[in-house]
C-alpha positions in Angstrom: 3.8 1.2 -10.6 3.7 2.3 -7.0 6.5 4.7 -6.2 9.1 4.2 -3.5 7.4 7.0 -1.6 4.1 5.3 -1.9 5.5 2.0 -0.6 7.0 3.8 2.4 3.6 5.3 3.2 1.8 2.0 2.6 4.2 0.1 5.0 4.8 2.9 7.5 5.6 1.7 11.0 3.3 3.0 13.8 6.1 3.3 16.4 9.7 2.5 15.9 10.2 2.0 19.6 7.6 -0.8 19.9 9.2 -4.1 19.2 7.9 -5.7 15.9 8.7 -8.9 13.9 7.7 -8.3 10.3 7.8 -11.2 7.8 8.3 -10.6 4.1 7.5 -13.4 1.6 6.5 -13.8 -2.0 4.4 -16.7 -3.3 2.7 -17.7 -6.5 -1.0 -17.3 -6.8 -1.4 -21.0 -6.2 0.7 -20.8 -3.0 4.2 -22.0 -4.2 7.0 -20.3 -2.2 9.7 -21.0 -4.9 10.1 -21.3 -8.7 12.9 -23.5 -9.7 14.0 -23.7 -6.0 14.3 -20.0 -5.4 11.7 -17.4 -4.1 13.5 -14.6 -6.0 12.2 -16.1 -9.3 8.7 -15.2 -8.3 9.3 -11.5 -7.8 9.0 -8.5 -10.0 10.2 -4.9 -10.1 7.7 -3.7 -7.5 8.6 -6.6 -5.2 12.3 -5.9 -5.4 11.6 -2.2 -4.6 9.5 -3.2 -1.6 12.2 -5.5 -0.3 14.5 -2.5 -0.3 11.8 -0.4 1.4 11.2 -2.9 4.2 14.9 -3.4 4.8 15.3 0.4 5.0 12.8 0.5 7.8 14.4 -2.4 9.7 17.0 -2.3 12.5 18.0 -5.8 11.7 17.1 -8.3 8.9 16.8 -11.9 10.0 17.3 -14.9 7.6 17.5 -18.6 8.2 20.6 -20.5 7.1 18.6 -22.6 4.6 17.4 -19.5 2.8 21.0 -18.1 2.8 22.2 -21.2 1.0 19.2 -21.5 -1.4 19.0 -17.9 -2.4 22.7 -17.2 -2.6 22.5 -14.3 -0.1 25.6 -12.0 -0.5 26.2 -8.8 1.5 22.9 -7.2 2.4 23.0 -3.5 1.4 20.2 -0.9 0.8 20.8 1.6 -2.0 21.7 5.2 -1.7 18.2 6.6 -1.6 17.4 4.3 1.2 20.5 5.2 3.0 19.3 8.8 2.9 16.0 7.8 4.3 17.7 6.0 7.2 19.9 8.9 8.0 16.9 11.1 8.1 15.4 8.9 10.7 18.4 8.6 12.9 19.5 5.1 11.7 22.8 3.5 10.7 23.3 3.6 7.0 22.7 -0.1 6.7 20.5 -2.5 8.7 22.2 -5.2 10.8 22.1 -8.8 9.4 21.4 -11.8 11.6 21.5 -15.4 10.2 19.7 -18.0 12.2 21.5 -21.4 12.1 20.7 -24.0 14.8 23.4 -26.4 13.6 25.8 -23.8 12.3 26.0 -25.4 8.9 27.7 -22.4 7.3 31.2 -21.6 6.3 33.2 -18.5 7.0 34.0 -17.9 3.4 30.2 -18.0 2.4 29.3 -14.9 0.5 26.9 -13.7 3.2 30.0 -13.1 5.3 32.6 -12.4 2.6 30.4 -9.6 1.0 28.9 -8.2 4.2 28.9 -4.5 4.7 28.9 -4.9 8.3 29.7 -7.8 10.8 26.7 -10.1 10.7 25.4 -11.9 13.7 24.9 -15.6 13.8 22.1 -16.9 16.1 22.7 -20.6 17.0 22.5 -23.0 19.8 25.0 -23.2 22.7 26.2 -26.7 21.4 26.8 -25.5 17.9 28.6 -22.4 19.2 30.8 -24.4 21.4 31.5 -26.8 18.5 32.1 -24.5 15.6 31.8 -20.9 16.7 35.4 -20.1 16.8 35.6 -20.7 13.0 33.6 -17.5 12.5 35.4 -15.2 14.8 37.0 -13.2 11.9 33.8 -12.7 10.0 30.8 -12.6 12.4 29.7 -12.5 15.9 28.1 -15.7 17.2 25.2 -15.4 19.6 24.3 -18.7 21.4 20.6 -18.8 22.2 19.3 -22.1 23.5 20.7 -25.4 24.4 19.3 -27.9 21.9 17.3 -25.6 19.6 17.4 -21.8 18.9 15.4 -20.0 21.6 13.7 -17.1 19.4 12.5 -15.2 22.4 16.0 -15.0 23.9 17.3 -14.0 20.4 14.6 -11.1 20.1 15.5 -10.1 23.7 19.2 -9.9 22.7 18.2 -7.8 19.6 16.2 -5.4 21.8 19.2 -5.0 24.2 21.1 -3.8 20.9 18.3 -1.4 20.1 17.1 -3.6 17.4 13.3 -3.3 17.9 12.2 -3.4 14.2 13.0 -6.9 13.0 12.5 -7.9 9.3 12.5 -11.7 8.7 12.9 -12.7 5.2 12.5 -16.6 5.9 12.7 -19.3 5.3 9.5 -21.1 5.7 10.7 -23.2 8.8 11.9 -20.1 10.6 8.5 -18.4 9.9 6.8 -21.6 11.2 8.9 -21.5 14.4 8.1 -17.8 14.9 4.5 -18.5 14.4 4.6 -21.4 16.9 6.2 -19.1 19.5 3.6 -16.3 18.9 6.3 -13.9 17.9 5.0 -12.7 14.5 3.4 -9.2 14.4 3.0 -8.5 10.7 3.2 -10.4 7.4 4.0 -8.8 4.2 3.1 -11.1 1.3 3.5 -10.5 -2.3 1.3 -12.6 -4.5 2.8 -13.2 -7.9 0.4 -13.6 -10.9 1.9 -17.0 -11.7 0.6 -20.6 -11.2 3.5 -22.9 -10.6 2.1 -26.3 -9.6 4.8 -28.8 -8.7 5.6 -29.7 -5.1 7.0 -26.3 -3.9 6.3 -25.7 -0.2 4.3 -22.9 1.5 5.6 -19.9 3.1 5.2 -21.4 6.6 6.5 -24.9 7.2 6.7 -27.0 10.5 4.2 -24.9 12.3 1.6 -26.7 14.4 -1.8 -26.3 12.8 -3.8 -23.5 14.5 -6.2 -20.7 13.5 -3.8 -17.7 13.8 -5.9 -14.7 13.1 -4.4 -11.6 11.3 -6.1 -8.5 9.9 -5.6 -7.1 6.5 -4.0 -3.8 7.0 -3.2 -2.8 3.4 -3.4 -3.8 -0.3 -1.1 -2.5 -3.1 -1.2 -3.5 -6.7 1.0 -2.9 -9.8 0.5 -3.0 -13.4 2.3 -6.4 -13.8 -0.5 -8.0 -11.8 1.3 -8.4 -8.5 -0.7 -7.9 -5.3 1.0 -6.8 -2.1 -0.8 -7.7 1.2 0.0 -6.5 4.5 -1.4 -8.4 7.4 -1.1 -7.5 11.2 -1.8 -9.7 14.1 -5.1 -9.2 15.9 
């Protein structure tokens, strides 16, 4: 199995000052993004370690509200070894967490807020912030970005003003599709699980207009369980 150190080397960031949007997904060998409705069911031990490594490298972890609900996100927290790595690199103990929800279809007592180690940020529309933003005053900061739909460029600009240059997005597929459409994806970290799922599970990117978006293969890692870890960077 790849060690934690080997994964840090394999996914090393070239320049922390250079803004980067990095996607992290797992899919089956036949392209399914979920098994039994959850992406976590497709993963393995190395995939879970890699998720911790990628979170440790991030300034902020971004996740769509649909994924928060489907995956049962609780408080996002890297473990003690990764806290040590972050301190050694001049980072806060834990990455920030930003939840993207155009309609603010969340509740203040959701586990993603109740179990949070820090105060999450909710990225939403101006209209949703006006309608429901006050409900979250005690548990999160609400960031309006866009009148009718979330303006992802404005959101990333707001992150950069906070010093959050290294953005890790954990989905879901519609958020990935929107980022692709906006030309904002710099890197895709894709775990391919040795499973053939069938069924009608979706792909890792949904809703994006069809286009030939070229990425280069920057690295490949494998483990003894048959998982393949692919790192793609935009060209």
